[in-house]
Structure formats: C-alpha cells, structure tokens
N, C-alpha and C positions, 0 to 999 in steps of 0.2 A: 844524556849523551846524544849528540846529533850528528857529529862528524868523526866517527871512530877511525883511528889509524893504528897500524900494527908495526912494531919495531922488528928488526931482523931476528931478534931473540923471541918474538911471539907475544910480547907485552902489548896490551891495547891501551890507548890513551885517547882522550878527546883532543882533537887536533889543536884547537886554540890554547888549551892548557899546556900541552907538551911544547908547543912552539914558544910560549911565554917562558916556560921553565928553561928551555935551551938558551933563550935570549938573556935571561937573568943569571943563570947558574953555569952557563958554558955548555959546550957540546958533550954532555954526559947524561947517561940514562939515570933517572931518579931511582930506579929499582936496583940496578946492578952496578951503577957508577962506571960502567964501561963507556967508551966513546960512542956518541950518537949524534947524527946530524939530521936536520929536517929533510934532507934529500933521501935519507934511508927509510923514512916513514911511508908506508904504503896504505892507501885507503882500504878499509875493510868493508867492502860493499855488502857482503852477506850479513854481517852484524848490523850494519846500518838499516838494511831491509827488515831484519828481525825486530829491531827497535821500533821502526815505523809501524809494523804490524801490531806489536804490543801496545803502542800508543793508541792505535785505532780501536783495538779491543777494549782498552781501558776507557777511552772516551765514549764508546758505545755503551759500556756497562754503566758509566756514570749518568748517561742521559736516558737510560731505560727506566721507566717508572717501576718501582718495586711495589708489589701488592702484599699487604700484610697477610700472614697465615692466620686463618680463622680457626677457632677452637672447634673440635669435632666431638659431639657428645657420643656416649656409648650406644645410643639408640639410632644414630645417624647411619644412613647407608653409605658405604665407602664409594667415593666418586673420583678419587685421584690417587696417584702414587703418594702424594704428601699425606693425604688422609689415611692411607694404609699404614704409613709410618706412625702417624699420631694416634691411630686407633687400630692396633694390630688385632684385637679381638674380633672385630667385624670382618677383617680381611681373612682371618683364619677360618671363621665360620662359613665364609663363602666357598671355601675349598670343599666343603662337605655337602653342598646343595646338590642333590641328585634329581 
C-alpha cells in the first residue's frame, strides 16, 4: 500500500484500488455496500508515513549482512549475550567468581 485513503466509516483502501472499484461497481463501499464516492475518501497521511517507515526498516534489514552464529564450546569464555544463551553453564559460572 502506497497511497492509503480512509472512508467516512473508517475503512482503509489503496486509493487506486478503491477508485477502480467505484468506477466499475458504482458508488458503493465494497465492505458495507453503502453509498461511497471518491470525494468522501480522505488521505490517511499517518498510515502512509507508518508504511514508509516500515518499508525503510525492511529495506535496511534486507541489506544488512547477517553474520552466522558460531558454535561455542563448553570450555570457551563467554564473550557476548548470544554466547551466554548458547552456553549458559559458563555464564552461570561467571556469577560466582569472587
């Protein structure tokens, strides 16, 4: 969705899709079948901004190189939170070092 619009009843549609619906099916809401015209559709700027932020986060996540998680042996010193999860024995032992 790139251009969300909201009907008077609060339903959200992609602008091009609802305009095409109204053109082909008549001035009626596809959800409620109540009268609806393109003039009643209001841009949903807040949702559009939220979609843009989501797309940016998704694009950043897809372009961020993923590093494989290495196996941690029982004798290895815990060096990261991931290692603590993978090797809880060493993490617990560190709690009692005085």
